[in-house]
Each structure stands twice: as C-alpha cells, then as structure tokens.
SESE-459440 format. One record per atom (N, C-alpha, C, O): atom name; x negated, z, y; residue in three letters. Coordinates in steps of 0.1 Angstrom, whole numbers, plus 2048, in hexadecimal, padded with zeros to 3 digits. Layout:
! residues N
<r><name>CA</name><px>X</px><pz>Z</pz><py>Y</py><resn>Ala</resn></r>
...
END
This chain:
! residues 54
<r><name>N</name><px>626</px><pz>C62</pz><py>E17</py><resn>Unk</resn></r>
<r><name>CA</name><px>626</px><pz>C63</pz><py>E0F</py><resn>Unk</resn></r>
<r><name>C</name><px>62A</px><pz>C67</pz><py>E05</py><resn>Unk</resn></r>
<r><name>O</name><px>62A</px><pz>C5E</pz><py>DFD</py><resn>Unk</resn></r>
<r><name>N</name><px>62D</px><pz>C71</pz><py>DFE</py><resn>Unk</resn></r>
<r><name>CA</name><px>62C</px><pz>C74</pz><py>DF2</py><resn>Unk</resn></r>
<r><name>C</name><px>633</px><pz>C6E</pz><py>DE6</py><resn>Unk</resn></r>
<r><name>O</name><px>63F</px><pz>C6A</pz><py>DE7</py><resn>Unk</resn></r>
<r><name>N</name><px>62B</px><pz>C6D</pz><py>DDC</py><resn>Unk</resn></r>
<r><name>CA</name><px>634</px><pz>C67</pz><py>DCF</py><resn>Unk</resn></r>
<r><name>C</name><px>63E</px><pz>C6C</pz><py>DCD</py><resn>Unk</resn></r>
<r><name>O</name><px>63F</px><pz>C78</pz><py>DD2</py><resn>Unk</resn></r>
<r><name>N</name><px>649</px><pz>C66</pz><py>DC6</py><resn>Unk</resn></r>
<r><name>CA</name><px>656</px><pz>C71</pz><py>DC0</py><resn>Unk</resn></r>
<r><name>C</name><px>659</px><pz>C64</pz><py>DB4</py><resn>Unk</resn></r>
<r><name>O</name><px>655</px><pz>C59</pz><py>DB1</py><resn>Unk</resn></r>
<r><name>N</name><px>661</px><pz>C6C</pz><py>DB1</py><resn>Unk</resn></r>
<r><name>CA</name><px>664</px><pz>C63</pz><py>D9E</py><resn>Unk</resn></r>
<r><name>C</name><px>679</px><pz>C61</pz><py>DA5</py><resn>Unk</resn></r>
<r><name>O</name><px>680</px><pz>C66</pz><py>DAE</py><resn>Unk</resn></r>
<r><name>N</name><px>67A</px><pz>C58</pz><py>D99</py><resn>Unk</resn></r>
<r><name>CA</name><px>687</px><pz>C50</pz><py>D9D</py><resn>Unk</resn></r>
<r><name>C</name><px>690</px><pz>C5F</pz><py>D92</py><resn>Unk</resn></r>
<r><name>O</name><px>68F</px><pz>C64</pz><py>D87</py><resn>Unk</resn></r>
<r><name>N</name><px>699</px><pz>C60</pz><py>DA1</py><resn>Unk</resn></r>
<r><name>CA</name><px>6A2</px><pz>C68</pz><py>D94</py><resn>Unk</resn></r>
<r><name>C</name><px>6A8</px><pz>C6D</pz><py>D87</py><resn>Unk</resn></r>
<r><name>O</name><px>6A0</px><pz>C76</pz><py>D84</py><resn>Unk</resn></r>
<r><name>N</name><px>6B0</px><pz>C6D</pz><py>D7F</py><resn>Unk</resn></r>
<r><name>CA</name><px>6B2</px><pz>C66</pz><py>D75</py><resn>Unk</resn></r>
<r><name>C</name><px>6B8</px><pz>C6F</pz><py>D6C</py><resn>Unk</resn></r>
<r><name>O</name><px>6BA</px><pz>C6C</pz><py>D60</py><resn>Unk</resn></r>
<r><name>N</name><px>6BD</px><pz>C82</pz><py>D71</py><resn>Unk</resn></r>
<r><name>CA</name><px>6C2</px><pz>C83</pz><py>D68</py><resn>Unk</resn></r>
<r><name>C</name><px>6C6</px><pz>C8B</pz><py>D74</py><resn>Unk</resn></r>
<r><name>O</name><px>6BF</px><pz>C91</pz><py>D7C</py><resn>Unk</resn></r>
<r><name>N</name><px>6DA</px><pz>C8B</pz><py>D74</py><resn>Unk</resn></r>
<r><name>CA</name><px>6E6</px><pz>C90</pz><py>D73</py><resn>Unk</resn></r>
<r><name>C</name><px>6E9</px><pz>CA3</pz><py>D75</py><resn>Unk</resn></r>
<r><name>O</name><px>6E7</px><pz>CAA</pz><py>D6B</py><resn>Unk</resn></r>
<r><name>N</name><px>6ED</px><pz>CA8</pz><py>D7D</py><resn>Unk</resn></r>
<r><name>CA</name><px>6ED</px><pz>CB5</pz><py>D7A</py><resn>Unk</resn></r>
<r><name>C</name><px>6FA</px><pz>CBA</pz><py>D7A</py><resn>Unk</resn></r>
<r><name>O</name><px>6FC</px><pz>CC5</pz><py>D76</py><resn>Unk</resn></r>
<r><name>N</name><px>708</px><pz>CB0</pz><py>D7D</py><resn>Unk</resn></r>
<r><name>CA</name><px>710</px><pz>CAE</pz><py>D70</py><resn>Unk</resn></r>
<r><name>C</name><px>70D</px><pz>CAB</pz><py>D64</py><resn>Unk</resn></r>
<r><name>O</name><px>707</px><pz>CA0</pz><py>D61</py><resn>Unk</resn></r>
<r><name>N</name><px>712</px><pz>CB4</pz><py>D5A</py><resn>Unk</resn></r>
<r><name>CA</name><px>710</px><pz>CAC</pz><py>D48</py><resn>Unk</resn></r>
<r><name>C</name><px>719</px><pz>C9F</pz><py>D4A</py><resn>Unk</resn></r>
<r><name>O</name><px>712</px><pz>C96</pz><py>D47</py><resn>Unk</resn></r>
<r><name>N</name><px>726</px><pz>C9A</pz><py>D4D</py><resn>Unk</resn></r>
<r><name>CA</name><px>72F</px><pz>C94</pz><py>D4E</py><resn>Unk</resn></r>
<r><name>C</name><px>726</px><pz>C8B</pz><py>D53</py><resn>Unk</resn></r>
<r><name>O</name><px>721</px><pz>C87</pz><py>D48</py><resn>Unk</resn></r>
<r><name>N</name><px>721</px><pz>C85</pz><py>D5C</py><resn>Unk</resn></r>
<r><name>CA</name><px>719</px><pz>C7E</pz><py>D5E</py><resn>Unk</resn></r>
<r><name>C</name><px>70A</px><pz>C7A</pz><py>D62</py><resn>Unk</resn></r>
<r><name>O</name><px>703</px><pz>C75</pz><py>D6B</py><resn>Unk</resn></r>
<r><name>N</name><px>709</px><pz>C7F</pz><py>D54</py><resn>Unk</resn></r>
<r><name>CA</name><px>6FA</px><pz>C7F</pz><py>D53</py><resn>Unk</resn></r>
<r><name>C</name><px>6F7</px><pz>C78</pz><py>D43</py><resn>Unk</resn></r>
<r><name>O</name><px>6F6</px><pz>C7C</pz><py>D37</py><resn>Unk</resn></r>
<r><name>N</name><px>6F6</px><pz>C64</pz><py>D4B</py><resn>Unk</resn></r>
<r><name>CA</name><px>700</px><pz>C60</pz><py>D40</py><resn>Unk</resn></r>
<r><name>C</name><px>6F7</px><pz>C4E</pz><py>D45</py><resn>Unk</resn></r>
<r><name>O</name><px>6F2</px><pz>C4B</pz><py>D50</py><resn>Unk</resn></r>
<r><name>N</name><px>6F6</px><pz>C47</pz><py>D3C</py><resn>Unk</resn></r>
<r><name>CA</name><px>6EB</px><pz>C38</pz><py>D40</py><resn>Unk</resn></r>
<r><name>C</name><px>6F7</px><pz>C32</pz><py>D4B</py><resn>Unk</resn></r>
<r><name>O</name><px>6F6</px><pz>C30</pz><py>D57</py><resn>Unk</resn></r>
<r><name>N</name><px>702</px><pz>C30</pz><py>D44</py><resn>Unk</resn></r>
<r><name>CA</name><px>712</px><pz>C2E</pz><py>D4C</py><resn>Unk</resn></r>
<r><name>C</name><px>715</px><pz>C2E</pz><py>D56</py><resn>Unk</resn></r>
<r><name>O</name><px>71A</px><pz>C25</pz><py>D5C</py><resn>Unk</resn></r>
<r><name>N</name><px>710</px><pz>C3C</pz><py>D5C</py><resn>Unk</resn></r>
<r><name>CA</name><px>70F</px><pz>C42</pz><py>D64</py><resn>Unk</resn></r>
<r><name>C</name><px>709</px><pz>C44</pz><py>D74</py><resn>Unk</resn></r>
<r><name>O</name><px>70C</px><pz>C47</pz><py>D7F</py><resn>Unk</resn></r>
<r><name>N</name><px>6FA</px><pz>C40</pz><py>D68</py><resn>Unk</resn></r>
<r><name>CA</name><px>6F3</px><pz>C40</pz><py>D73</py><resn>Unk</resn></r>
<r><name>C</name><px>6F2</px><pz>C35</pz><py>D7B</py><resn>Unk</resn></r>
<r><name>O</name><px>6F2</px><pz>C35</pz><py>D87</py><resn>Unk</resn></r>
<r><name>N</name><px>6F0</px><pz>C25</pz><py>D6D</py><resn>Unk</resn></r>
<r><name>CA</name><px>6F5</px><pz>C1A</pz><py>D72</py><resn>Unk</resn></r>
<r><name>C</name><px>6FD</px><pz>C1C</pz><py>D81</py><resn>Unk</resn></r>
<r><name>O</name><px>6F8</px><pz>C1B</pz><py>D8C</py><resn>Unk</resn></r>
<r><name>N</name><px>70C</px><pz>C1E</pz><py>D7C</py><resn>Unk</resn></r>
<r><name>CA</name><px>711</px><pz>C1D</pz><py>D88</py><resn>Unk</resn></r>
<r><name>C</name><px>70B</px><pz>C27</pz><py>D95</py><resn>Unk</resn></r>
<r><name>O</name><px>706</px><pz>C21</pz><py>D9E</py><resn>Unk</resn></r>
<r><name>N</name><px>70B</px><pz>C31</pz><py>D95</py><resn>Unk</resn></r>
<r><name>CA</name><px>703</px><pz>C36</pz><py>D9F</py><resn>Unk</resn></r>
<r><name>C</name><px>6F7</px><pz>C2C</pz><py>DA8</py><resn>Unk</resn></r>
<r><name>O</name><px>6F9</px><pz>C27</pz><py>DB3</py><resn>Unk</resn></r>
<r><name>N</name><px>6EF</px><pz>C2B</pz><py>DA1</py><resn>Unk</resn></r>
<r><name>CA</name><px>6E2</px><pz>C22</pz><py>DA5</py><resn>Unk</resn></r>
<r><name>C</name><px>6E6</px><pz>C14</pz><py>DA9</py><resn>Unk</resn></r>
<r><name>O</name><px>6DE</px><pz>C10</pz><py>DB2</py><resn>Unk</resn></r>
<r><name>N</name><px>6F2</px><pz>C09</pz><py>DA6</py><resn>Unk</resn></r>
<r><name>CA</name><px>6F9</px><pz>BFF</pz><py>DB0</py><resn>Unk</resn></r>
<r><name>C</name><px>6FD</px><pz>C04</pz><py>DBC</py><resn>Unk</resn></r>
<r><name>O</name><px>6F9</px><pz>C03</pz><py>DC8</py><resn>Unk</resn></r>
<r><name>N</name><px>706</px><pz>C0A</pz><py>DB7</py><resn>Unk</resn></r>
<r><name>CA</name><px>710</px><pz>C10</pz><py>DC2</py><resn>Unk</resn></r>
<r><name>C</name><px>700</px><pz>C16</pz><py>DD5</py><resn>Unk</resn></r>
<r><name>O</name><px>700</px><pz>C13</pz><py>DE1</py><resn>Unk</resn></r>
<r><name>N</name><px>6FB</px><pz>C1B</pz><py>DD0</py><resn>Unk</resn></r>
<r><name>CA</name><px>6F1</px><pz>C20</pz><py>DD5</py><resn>Unk</resn></r>
<r><name>C</name><px>6E6</px><pz>C0D</pz><py>DE0</py><resn>Unk</resn></r>
<r><name>O</name><px>6E6</px><pz>C07</pz><py>DEB</py><resn>Unk</resn></r>
<r><name>N</name><px>6E0</px><pz>C0A</pz><py>DCE</py><resn>Unk</resn></r>
<r><name>CA</name><px>6DD</px><pz>BFF</pz><py>DD4</py><resn>Unk</resn></r>
<r><name>C</name><px>6E8</px><pz>BF5</pz><py>DDE</py><resn>Unk</resn></r>
<r><name>O</name><px>6E6</px><pz>BF1</pz><py>DE9</py><resn>Unk</resn></r>
<r><name>N</name><px>6F6</px><pz>BF4</pz><py>DD6</py><resn>Unk</resn></r>
<r><name>CA</name><px>6FF</px><pz>BED</pz><py>DE4</py><resn>Unk</resn></r>
<r><name>C</name><px>6FE</px><pz>BF2</pz><py>DF6</py><resn>Unk</resn></r>
<r><name>O</name><px>6FE</px><pz>BED</pz><py>E01</py><resn>Unk</resn></r>
<r><name>N</name><px>6FD</px><pz>C00</pz><py>DF2</py><resn>Unk</resn></r>
<r><name>CA</name><px>6FA</px><pz>C07</pz><py>E00</py><resn>Unk</resn></r>
<r><name>C</name><px>6F1</px><pz>C00</pz><py>E08</py><resn>Unk</resn></r>
<r><name>O</name><px>6F4</px><pz>BF9</pz><py>E12</py><resn>Unk</resn></r>
<r><name>N</name><px>6E0</px><pz>C02</pz><py>E03</py><resn>Unk</resn></r>
<r><name>CA</name><px>6D4</px><pz>C00</pz><py>E08</py><resn>Unk</resn></r>
<r><name>C</name><px>6CE</px><pz>BF7</pz><py>DFD</py><resn>Unk</resn></r>
<r><name>O</name><px>6C8</px><pz>BFA</pz><py>DF2</py><resn>Unk</resn></r>
<r><name>N</name><px>6D1</px><pz>BE7</pz><py>E04</py><resn>Unk</resn></r>
<r><name>CA</name><px>6C5</px><pz>BDC</pz><py>E03</py><resn>Unk</resn></r>
<r><name>C</name><px>6B7</px><pz>BDE</pz><py>DFF</py><resn>Unk</resn></r>
<r><name>O</name><px>6B1</px><pz>BE8</pz><py>E03</py><resn>Unk</resn></r>
<r><name>N</name><px>6B2</px><pz>BD5</pz><py>DF7</py><resn>Unk</resn></r>
<r><name>CA</name><px>6A8</px><pz>BDB</pz><py>DF0</py><resn>Unk</resn></r>
<r><name>C</name><px>6A0</px><pz>BD5</pz><py>DFF</py><resn>Unk</resn></r>
<r><name>O</name><px>6A6</px><pz>BCC</pz><py>E05</py><resn>Unk</resn></r>
<r><name>N</name><px>690</px><pz>BD9</pz><py>E08</py><resn>Unk</resn></r>
<r><name>CA</name><px>68F</px><pz>BD4</pz><py>E17</py><resn>Unk</resn></r>
<r><name>C</name><px>680</px><pz>BCD</pz><py>E13</py><resn>Unk</resn></r>
<r><name>O</name><px>67A</px><pz>BCD</pz><py>E08</py><resn>Unk</resn></r>
<r><name>N</name><px>67E</px><pz>BCB</pz><py>E18</py><resn>Unk</resn></r>
<r><name>CA</name><px>671</px><pz>BC5</pz><py>E13</py><resn>Unk</resn></r>
<r><name>C</name><px>65D</px><pz>BD0</pz><py>E1B</py><resn>Unk</resn></r>
<r><name>O</name><px>652</px><pz>BCA</pz><py>E1C</py><resn>Unk</resn></r>
<r><name>N</name><px>65F</px><pz>BD9</pz><py>E1F</py><resn>Unk</resn></r>
<r><name>CA</name><px>65A</px><pz>BE3</pz><py>E1F</py><resn>Unk</resn></r>
<r><name>C</name><px>65A</px><pz>BEE</pz><py>E15</py><resn>Unk</resn></r>
<r><name>O</name><px>652</px><pz>BF7</pz><py>E14</py><resn>Unk</resn></r>
<r><name>N</name><px>669</px><pz>BEA</pz><py>E0C</py><resn>Unk</resn></r>
<r><name>CA</name><px>666</px><pz>BF6</pz><py>DFF</py><resn>Unk</resn></r>
<r><name>C</name><px>66D</px><pz>BFE</pz><py>E03</py><resn>Unk</resn></r>
<r><name>O</name><px>672</px><pz>C06</pz><py>DFA</py><resn>Unk</resn></r>
<r><name>N</name><px>670</px><pz>C01</pz><py>E0D</py><resn>Unk</resn></r>
<r><name>CA</name><px>677</px><pz>C12</pz><py>E13</py><resn>Unk</resn></r>
<r><name>C</name><px>686</px><pz>C0E</pz><py>E05</py><resn>Unk</resn></r>
<r><name>O</name><px>688</px><pz>C15</pz><py>DFB</py><resn>Unk</resn></r>
<r><name>N</name><px>68B</px><pz>C06</pz><py>E07</py><resn>Unk</resn></r>
<r><name>CA</name><px>697</px><pz>C0C</pz><py>E00</py><resn>Unk</resn></r>
<r><name>C</name><px>697</px><pz>C12</pz><py>DEF</py><resn>Unk</resn></r>
<r><name>O</name><px>69F</px><pz>C14</pz><py>DE6</py><resn>Unk</resn></r>
<r><name>N</name><px>689</px><pz>C14</pz><py>DEF</py><resn>Unk</resn></r>
<r><name>CA</name><px>68B</px><pz>C1D</pz><py>DE1</py><resn>Unk</resn></r>
<r><name>C</name><px>68D</px><pz>C2F</pz><py>DE9</py><resn>Unk</resn></r>
<r><name>O</name><px>694</px><pz>C38</pz><py>DE5</py><resn>Unk</resn></r>
<r><name>N</name><px>686</px><pz>C2D</pz><py>DF0</py><resn>Unk</resn></r>
<r><name>CA</name><px>68A</px><pz>C3F</pz><py>DF7</py><resn>Unk</resn></r>
<r><name>C</name><px>699</px><pz>C3E</pz><py>DFB</py><resn>Unk</resn></r>
<r><name>O</name><px>6A0</px><pz>C46</pz><py>DF4</py><resn>Unk</resn></r>
<r><name>N</name><px>6A0</px><pz>C36</pz><py>E03</py><resn>Unk</resn></r>
<r><name>CA</name><px>6AE</px><pz>C35</pz><py>E05</py><resn>Unk</resn></r>
<r><name>C</name><px>6B6</px><pz>C34</pz><py>DF8</py><resn>Unk</resn></r>
<r><name>O</name><px>6C2</px><pz>C38</pz><py>DF9</py><resn>Unk</resn></r>
<r><name>N</name><px>6B1</px><pz>C2E</pz><py>DE9</py><resn>Unk</resn></r>
<r><name>CA</name><px>6B6</px><pz>C33</pz><py>DE0</py><resn>Unk</resn></r>
<r><name>C</name><px>6B1</px><pz>C3E</pz><py>DD9</py><resn>Unk</resn></r>
<r><name>O</name><px>6BB</px><pz>C3F</pz><py>DD1</py><resn>Unk</resn></r>
<r><name>N</name><px>6AA</px><pz>C46</pz><py>DD7</py><resn>Unk</resn></r>
<r><name>CA</name><px>6A5</px><pz>C4E</pz><py>DD2</py><resn>Unk</resn></r>
<r><name>C</name><px>6B5</px><pz>C58</pz><py>DD5</py><resn>Unk</resn></r>
<r><name>O</name><px>6BE</px><pz>C5E</pz><py>DCF</py><resn>Unk</resn></r>
<r><name>N</name><px>6AF</px><pz>C54</pz><py>DE3</py><resn>Unk</resn></r>
<r><name>CA</name><px>6B8</px><pz>C66</pz><py>DEB</py><resn>Unk</resn></r>
<r><name>C</name><px>6C1</px><pz>C65</pz><py>DE8</py><resn>Unk</resn></r>
<r><name>O</name><px>6C6</px><pz>C6F</pz><py>DE4</py><resn>Unk</resn></r>
<r><name>N</name><px>6CD</px><pz>C57</pz><py>DE8</py><resn>Unk</resn></r>
<r><name>CA</name><px>6D6</px><pz>C54</pz><py>DE2</py><resn>Unk</resn></r>
<r><name>C</name><px>6DC</px><pz>C59</pz><py>DDA</py><resn>Unk</resn></r>
<r><name>O</name><px>6E6</px><pz>C5F</pz><py>DDC</py><resn>Unk</resn></r>
<r><name>N</name><px>6D4</px><pz>C58</pz><py>DCC</py><resn>Unk</resn></r>
<r><name>CA</name><px>6CE</px><pz>C5B</pz><py>DC3</py><resn>Unk</resn></r>
<r><name>C</name><px>6D6</px><pz>C6C</pz><py>DC1</py><resn>Unk</resn></r>
<r><name>O</name><px>6E1</px><pz>C6D</pz><py>DBC</py><resn>Unk</resn></r>
<r><name>N</name><px>6D1</px><pz>C72</pz><py>DC4</py><resn>Unk</resn></r>
<r><name>CA</name><px>6CB</px><pz>C83</pz><py>DCB</py><resn>Unk</resn></r>
<r><name>C</name><px>6DB</px><pz>C85</pz><py>DCF</py><resn>Unk</resn></r>
<r><name>O</name><px>6E2</px><pz>C8D</pz><py>DC8</py><resn>Unk</resn></r>
<r><name>N</name><px>6DF</px><pz>C7E</pz><py>DD8</py><resn>Unk</resn></r>
<r><name>CA</name><px>6ED</px><pz>C85</pz><py>DE0</py><resn>Unk</resn></r>
<r><name>C</name><px>6F3</px><pz>C80</pz><py>DD4</py><resn>Unk</resn></r>
<r><name>O</name><px>6F9</px><pz>C83</pz><py>DDE</py><resn>Unk</resn></r>
<r><name>N</name><px>6FA</px><pz>C7A</pz><py>DC4</py><resn>Unk</resn></r>
<r><name>CA</name><px>6FD</px><pz>C78</pz><py>DBF</py><resn>Unk</resn></r>
<r><name>C</name><px>700</px><pz>C7F</pz><py>DB4</py><resn>Unk</resn></r>
<r><name>O</name><px>707</px><pz>C7C</pz><py>DAB</py><resn>Unk</resn></r>
<r><name>N</name><px>6F6</px><pz>C8D</pz><py>DB5</py><resn>Unk</resn></r>
<r><name>CA</name><px>6F2</px><pz>C98</pz><py>DA8</py><resn>Unk</resn></r>
<r><name>C</name><px>6E3</px><pz>C8F</pz><py>DA3</py><resn>Unk</resn></r>
<r><name>O</name><px>6DC</px><pz>C95</pz><py>D9B</py><resn>Unk</resn></r>
<r><name>N</name><px>6E1</px><pz>C86</pz><py>DA7</py><resn>Unk</resn></r>
<r><name>CA</name><px>6CF</px><pz>C7F</pz><py>D97</py><resn>Unk</resn></r>
<r><name>C</name><px>6C2</px><pz>C86</pz><py>D9E</py><resn>Unk</resn></r>
<r><name>O</name><px>6BD</px><pz>C84</pz><py>DA9</py><resn>Unk</resn></r>
<r><name>N</name><px>6BF</px><pz>C8D</pz><py>D96</py><resn>Unk</resn></r>
<r><name>CA</name><px>6B4</px><pz>C94</pz><py>D98</py><resn>Unk</resn></r>
<r><name>C</name><px>6A9</px><pz>C8F</pz><py>D96</py><resn>Unk</resn></r>
<r><name>O</name><px>69F</px><pz>C95</pz><py>D98</py><resn>Unk</resn></r>
END
C-alpha cells in the first residue's frame, strides 16, 4: 500500500475552512469507527475525498 497524505483542501472554496473540515472529518469518523488494524485511516481518507477534500 502506498503512502497517502490526509486530505486538507476542499475543491469547493465555500467549504475550504477549518469548521467544515472538522465537521466532515467527524462525520467520517462516525461512519467508519477506529479499528485495531488501522484500516479506518484509509476509509477516512476515502470518505473525505468523497466530500471534496483532496
């Protein structure tokens, strides 16, 4: 598996702020709880990408 950076910039300028970022990240964390194998990080990244974060 290749190293991936965590998304930090939204393609929508209106959502490209800390409040929107934290809201979207919290939603992703609720949808994909932490796992002992660490697979949740990949799921969080995929979830954030779907929300427009790159």
